[in-house]
C-alpha angles and dihedrals in degrees: 000000000000113000128195114255092253092051092049090050090050089052092050093047090049087054091054092048092052091047091049089054091046090239123158094217137035105251128194093259089060088058092048091052091049094049089048091054091046088054090051091049087057089058096261095284116156117250114254119222 
């Protein structure tokens, strides 16, 4: 399945979060942490819908 570049980055960052926590699986909290970091990388600006 083709993912958008941002979705792919979120997956990769979630993998790093899980590995840093020495977890066997990627859990929802790892995605939350990765999305939070992506938001910070954007300068903390709120998403516009």
